[in-house]
Steps between C-alpha positions, in 0.01 A plus 500: 500500500827618660757725336869408493649550845767777540797497741440650844709791626703488819293795625178297460657206687600730787145637518372145520744424776354784705141404417559139610637607846300299751366271228793305373783370719860591426611140472850384596777385272644180650809308400427145390758250628388241239699681234795295362861599570611803314153648475288728721124480494281754675121451544261792472220362721175625350335191649498700830242753369160506679339286228805281458588646163652811338163568335407729788732753346362529146140447607536736797644780289250449218204521740628785712588708197134498388242765607288352784179546294626245247523237773146536634363204300783273615810363323579176323772326315575181300777306664627150586518617861744760617368802315154400618628485856637845460171634373305328784746629762479857372125487476465382859739779604287761322155352593392421143403187313748269326453233226761253386472333158711189531583202274364160580853378604562779751697375802297422811734704722414811297127423491501459876663842536237658278222344703661618820512855364131487401545524127238383253655231290410421138654181361549474121652246259854598420433635146215725625705614796789597271261700282407711804873571549539595131196737499501627860126441520253236616136524392270577790763665719480879513768572760848629419725241333844511656780389270819395678709480178415776254384782727785764526417538871538127549837503329613787723398290799718212368780747452517564881657156527778616270553808724546276803731261325722788383516631859530175690672238290840664441692433183325246269573343159137415434146492641301183431124551464218251435298578187122480487334794336816701500398777735740399779803472276419825316440705813819381671692554177377863463636574847830318463577625153485850645685428823736208420522483118782232512276250673362240263122427505460124474152368451425143619256255340422133503649277232151362458336839460725776356298762305761772541799292388295397198407854424864617529601230252218593257526877541132528594246326725411148401269240647685210663402181682471569872529227761581683829418209720454596861627857436233769467546868402762430228516288191216636296467421129608832364642845586229762504554701183467838683788398726738376226658832397571585866625156609718441191671834560571445870584130542863402446478121536254215539588194710277193510475230764320167542225425747745272686732792540220717631418237758871477597512877542196490730677236712823702502329811628319304772822330607745788474282797594165370641331686210180362336457590132226402259594358163507834321703656777757220480548511120746792536693326776512174301636694208767666716601167665474256209447694176745562227658842570836651589407750764678487833308737731123504440177585668196281437149641556295253706170633367263306724457226761136388463563129467248227592620342827454148369710584186766662717521190714530273190781716351695533819485129582556370149869600481522415131814558289532833323433452128 
């Protein structure tokens, strides 16, 4: 089992930034013209990473910080898609084997990416898949399990996004971050709390799947109904208990949005900026555009862009009203 996760130092994040040179892209911060009058919205475009997701940062740093001998038997992870893509991409880069343990509802766009990268794919029912995440182990696999959420090296990789936001986004009231396992929000928060302590850390969830908001209300992790719809990578049924002390101490606010608002945010980014975001990557933008908050100048982390083409076409052409 995993121990409670501790905050990451700014020094560790800067080491990760150096280690990820040539692996992760320094992604741009782009102004979104879809923001309403009186507000500024900046997009941190992690969908432009080589695997279409920020996960190359935590996975890359976690893998590269290990001794090469530990990688000889290959690497694997349990993921709905983007962490698995990171593991497969790093494995191909290093010439070792990769296995992805995925849930039976994993998006086809991410499965196609895994097949393209040559990963071995194991599909499990959701409950069994989540158990692999909780334990960090799958029976029969003897490679190195790579955890994109609770590994300190992974958190330091996430923190490099915070460094870039602090350097590139100018003055901000808040940074809006989608919440899945909590690694992305925690890593960015560790960097920004050190560099820009006045900036609020706003975590973004679905109204139909809000484990962190429920945990904040209860004062501890609780199991909640989760209906994330087309959105993968966020909206799990509970906050991992090892992440709760860290997340609860770093997050300033939680904003929730509907699935209709996420779709509207995807359309807005396509129309205003020619940016393609997957559901999880658009949750933060939807919260900034349509959520209940008072911040005027914000940066939203677009965590990924691996969206099935048919789903993208449906969302873009539907043009439904924002709920």
